[in-house]
C-alpha positions in Angstrom: 122.8 105.5 131.3 124.8 106.8 134.2 123.1 108.0 137.4 124.6 111.5 136.9 123.1 111.7 133.4 119.7 111.0 134.9 120.2 113.6 137.5 121.1 116.2 134.9 118.0 115.4 132.9 115.9 115.9 136.0 117.6 119.3 136.7 117.1 120.4 133.1 113.4 119.4 133.1 112.8 121.2 136.4 114.7 124.3 135.2 117.2 123.9 138.1 121.0 124.4 137.8 123.4 121.5 137.9 125.2 123.3 140.7 122.5 121.9 143.0 124.0 118.4 142.5 125.9 117.2 145.5 128.6 114.6 144.8 129.1 111.9 147.4 131.6 109.0 147.6 130.2 105.8 146.1 129.4 103.0 148.6 131.5 99.9 148.1 129.7 97.6 145.8 127.4 100.4 144.6 126.3 100.1 141.0 127.6 102.9 138.8 124.6 102.5 136.5 121.4 100.5 136.2 120.3 98.9 132.9 118.0 96.2 131.6 118.6 94.0 128.7 115.3 93.2 127.1 116.7 90.5 124.8 115.2 87.5 126.6 111.7 89.0 126.9 111.9 90.2 123.3 113.0 86.8 122.0 110.5 84.8 124.0 107.4 87.2 124.0 108.2 89.7 121.3 108.1 92.6 123.8 110.1 95.8 123.4 109.8 99.0 125.5 107.4 101.4 123.9 108.9 104.5 125.6 112.4 105.7 125.4 113.9 106.4 128.9 114.3 110.2 128.4 110.7 110.5 127.2 109.5 108.4 130.2 111.4 110.4 132.8 110.1 113.6 131.4 106.5 112.2 131.6 107.2 111.0 135.1 108.4 114.4 136.2 105.4 116.1 134.7 103.1 113.7 136.5 104.6 114.6 139.8 104.4 118.3 139.0 100.7 117.8 138.0 99.9 115.7 141.1 101.5 117.6 144.0 98.5 117.0 146.2 99.3 113.3 146.0 102.9 113.5 147.2 102.6 116.5 149.4 100.5 114.5 151.9 103.2 111.9 152.0 106.1 114.3 152.8 103.9 116.4 155.2 103.3 113.3 157.4 99.6 113.4 156.8 99.8 110.1 155.1 101.4 108.5 158.1 98.4 109.6 160.2 96.0 108.0 157.7 98.1 104.9 157.7 98.1 104.6 161.5 94.3 105.2 161.6 93.6 102.6 159.0 96.1 99.9 159.8 97.2 100.2 163.4 94.6 97.7 164.7 95.5 94.9 162.3 
């Protein structure tokens, strides 16, 4: 799946227009897509993914929408204050 296809899924799930997508020049050596081949793990362990990518990304988006208090503290900087308090003297 191409990165742009994933971005379009995210826009659609959030009810946002694709016009929000900003195109940038690819970095040299930048992967055009990311994919796994589960053949080896399937052959050796019998494992196969249980969730299709599109279903998983939709569930992930919903989790973030349902758990705003978790990520809002990260982007607000509050998490950094907690981190400094807990780990600065180590």
